C-alpha positions as CSV (number, residue, x, y, z in Angstrom):
1,M,55.4,113.7,100.9
2,T,59.1,113.4,100.7
3,L,59.2,110.5,103.2
4,F,56.8,108.6,101.2
5,A,58.7,109.3,97.8
6,A,62.0,108.2,99.7
7,L,60.3,105.0,101.1
8,V,58.9,104.2,97.4
9,G,62.3,104.6,96.1
10,V,64.1,102.4,98.7
11,G,61.5,99.8,98.3
12,T,61.6,99.7,94.4
13,F,65.5,99.4,94.5
14,S,65.1,96.6,97.1
15,F,62.7,94.9,95.0
16,F,64.8,95.1,91.7
17,A,68.0,93.9,93.9
18,Y,66.2,91.0,95.3
19,E,64.7,89.9,92.1
20,Y,68.2,90.0,90.4
21,A,69.9,88.2,93.3
22,V,67.3,85.3,93.2
23,H,67.0,85.0,89.5
24,E,70.6,85.7,88.5
25,T,72.6,82.4,88.0
26,R,76.0,83.8,87.3
27,I,76.6,85.4,90.7
28,P,78.7,82.6,92.0
29,E,80.7,82.5,88.9
30,L,81.2,86.4,89.0
31,L,82.3,86.1,92.6
32,E,84.9,83.5,91.8
33,R,86.1,85.3,88.8
34,Y,86.9,88.6,90.6
35,R,87.9,87.2,94.0
36,P,91.6,88.1,94.9
37,L,94.0,85.4,94.3
38,G,96.6,86.5,96.9
39,S,97.0,88.8,99.9
40,V,96.5,92.4,99.1
41,T,98.9,93.4,101.6
42,E,101.7,91.3,100.3
43,D,101.3,92.8,96.7
44,S,101.3,96.2,98.1
45,V,104.8,95.6,100.1
46,A,106.4,94.2,97.1
47,R,105.2,97.2,94.9
48,Y,106.1,99.6,97.4
49,D,109.7,98.0,97.6
50,M,110.0,98.2,93.8
51,E,109.0,101.9,93.5
52,R,111.3,102.7,96.4
53,R,114.5,101.0,94.6
54,Y,113.6,103.1,91.3
55,R,113.3,106.3,93.6
56,D,116.6,105.5,95.0
57,L,118.2,105.0,91.7
58,D,116.8,108.3,90.5
59,A,118.0,110.1,93.5
60,V,121.7,108.6,93.0
61,R,121.6,109.6,89.3
62,S,120.5,113.3,90.0
63,Y,123.3,113.5,92.6
64,R,125.8,112.5,90.2
65,E,124.6,114.8,87.5
66,R,124.4,117.6,90.0
67,D,128.0,116.9,91.2
68,A,129.4,116.6,87.9
69,A,127.9,119.9,86.6
């Protein structure tokens, strides 16, 4: 009985997904809208470098405050 219910559920989901994909006319527009404009790895490297620079500045500031005290 549970196998039958699972198959009915998967079949129903597949039917609605297929109907949506066939009749939805905005799919190419949405794919183009949310497409990444550049490389994901290049952005992450630049972000990591910026974060590292700020961490280094914070470390220098904390060492100066510790030595001054």
